[in-house]
TINU-847809 format. One record per atom (N, C-alpha, C, O): x negated, y negated, z. Coordinates in steps of 0.1 Angstrom, whole numbers, plus 5000, padded with zeros to 4 digits. Example, Ala and Ser with C-alpha at 12.3 -4.5 7.8 and 13.67 -1.06 7.14 Angstrom:
2
486850575078;487750455078;486850335078;485850335085;487250225071;486350115071;487150005079;486649895080;
# end
This chain:
116
100136996965;100437136968;100337226956;100937186945;099637336957;099437416945;100637496943;101237556952;101037516930;102237596927;101837716920;101037706910;102237826924;101937956918;103138046918;103938046928;103338116907;104538206906;103938336901;103338356891;104238436910;103738576907;105038656903;106138636908;104738756894;105838846890;105238976885;104038986883;106139076883;105739196877;105639316886;105339426882;105839296899;105739406908;106939506907;107839476899;106839616914;107939706914;107539836921;106539836928;108339936919;108140066926;107740166915;108340186905;106540226917;106040326908;105540446915;105240436927;105440556908;104840676914;103340666913;102740596905;102640736922;101240746921;100740786907;101340886901;099740726902;099340746888;099940656878;099440656867;100940586882;101540496873;100840366871;099740346876;101440276863;100840146860;101840026862;103040046860;101339916865;102039786865;101139676860;099939686861;101739576855;101039456850;101639336857;102839296854;100839266865;101339156873;100939026865;099939026858;101838926866;101538796860;101538686870;102238686880;100738586868;100638476877;100638346868;099738336859;101438256872;101538126865;101138016875;101937976883;099837976875;099437866883;099737726877;100137726865;099537626884;099637496878;098537476868;097537556868;098637386858;097637376848;096337336854;095237386849;096337246864;095137206870;094337326876;093137336874;095137406883;094537516890;093937616879;092837666881;094737636869;094237736859;092937686852;092037766850;092937556849;091837506841;090537486849;089437486844;090737466862;089537416870;089037526880;087937496886;089737626882;089337716893;089137866889;089637916879;088337926897;088338076897;089638116904;089938066915;090338206898;091538256904;091538406907;090838476900;092138436918;092038576922;093438636925;094438566927;093438766926;094638836931;094338886944;093238956947;095138856954;095038906967;096139006970;097238996965;095839096979;096839206983;097039196998;096039197005;098239207002;098539217016;099439337019;100639337017;098839447024;099639567028;100539527040;100239437047;101539597042;102439577053;101739577066;101039677069;101839477074;101139477087;099639447087;099039457097;099139417075;097639397074;097339257069;098239187065;096139227069;095739097064;095639097049;095539197042;095838977044;095638957029;094238957025;093338887032;093839027015;092539037010;092439026995;093339066988;091338976991;091038956977;090739096970;090039176976;091339126959;091039246952;090339226938;089639306933;090639106932;090039076919;090038926917;090838856922;089038886909;088938746906;088438726892;087738806886;088738606886;088238576873;087938426872;088738336877;086738396867;086338256866;087038186854;087638246846;086938056854;087537976843;086738016830;087237976819;085638076831;084838116819;085238266815;084738306804;086038326823;086438466820;085638576826;085838696823;084738546835;083938646842;084738706853;085338626861;084838836854;085638896864;084838976874;083739016871;085538996885;084839076896;085939146904;087139106904;085639266910;086639346916;086039406929;084839426930;086939436939;086439506950;086239656946;086939696936;085439726953;085139866948;086339956948;086440046940;087339926956;088540016957;089340016944;090140106942;089239906937;090139896925;089239896912;089839906901;087939896913;087139886901;087340006892;087440126897;087539986880;087840096870;089240126868;089640196859;090140076878;091540096876;092339966874;093339966867;091839856879;092439726877;091739646867;090439646866;092439566859;091739466850;092439336852;093639316850;091639236855;092139096856;091839026843;090739036837;092738946838;092538866826;093238736826;094138716835;092938646817;093538526816;093938486802;093038506793;095138436800;095538386786;095438236786;096238166793;094438186780;094138046780;095337966774;095637856778;095838016763;096937946756;098237936765;098837836766;098538046771;099738046779;099538006794;100437976801;098238006798;097837966811;098438066821;099038026831;098238186819;098738296827;097538386831;096638406823;097538426843;096538526848;097238656851;098238656857;096638756845;097238896846;096438986855;095238966857;097139086861;096439196868;097039326863;098139356866;096339396854;096839526850;096239626859;095039636861;097239706864;096839806874;097239946869;098439976866;096240026868;096440166863;096040266873;095340236883;096540386872;096240496881;096540456895;095640466904;097640396898;097940336911;098040446922;098440556919;097640406933;097640496945;098540436956;098740316956;099040516965;099840456976;099040346984;099740256989;097740356985;097040256992;097040116984;096640016990;097440116972;097539986965;098839916968;099039806963;099739976976;101039906979;100739786987;099839776995;101639686985;101539566993;102139446985;102639466974;102139326991;102539206983;101239156977;100239136983;101339126964;100239066956;100538916954;101538876950;099438846957;099538696955;098338656946;097238726946;098538556938;097438496931;097138356937;098038296942;095838316937;095538186942;094038166939;093338246933;093638046943;092238006941;091238096949;091638156959;090038096944;088938146951;087938036951;087737966942;087238016963;087438086976;088638036984;089237946980;088938106994;090138087002;090137947008;091237887011;088937887011;089037757017;089537647008;089737527012;089737676995;090437586986;091937596986;092637526979;092437696993;093837726992;094637647003;094337647014;095637576998;096437497007;097937557008;098637517017;098237636999;099637707000;099637826992;098737856983;100637916995;100738046988;102138046981;103037986986;102138126970;103438156964;104138266972;103738296983;105238316966;106038416973;105438556971;105838646978;104638566961;104038696959;104938796951;106138756949;104438906948;105239006941;104939146948;103739176950;105939216951;105839346959;105539456950;106139476939;104539536954;104139656947;104339776957;103739766968;105039876953;105139996961;104840116953;105440136942;103940196958;103440316951;103840436959;103340446970;104640516954;105040636961;104140756958;103640766947;103940846968;103040956965;103841076960;103241186957;
# end
């Protein structure tokens, strides 16, 4: 069972910033592409950003230019820095493997709420 711990969420006003942290298991960090997924209230969970074990990143168009995913190899942490937040960015954020067919469990996520 994959262990992941997400943190860093909170309540911010539109235009504000947050930095999320994800601590996966060492095996997951070293061997996998890891992504941040977002689940708005009442909606499906969807991938918003991912980073390969080589450090190559990709983003969905809605967050490109505002979000930055990164990984600290020494600390084995994956970050998601979110700037210029919009109310549509609200939801529970989870980190996990990419692609989803490699996922066998989810962490508790971290809640992000952006007020207008």
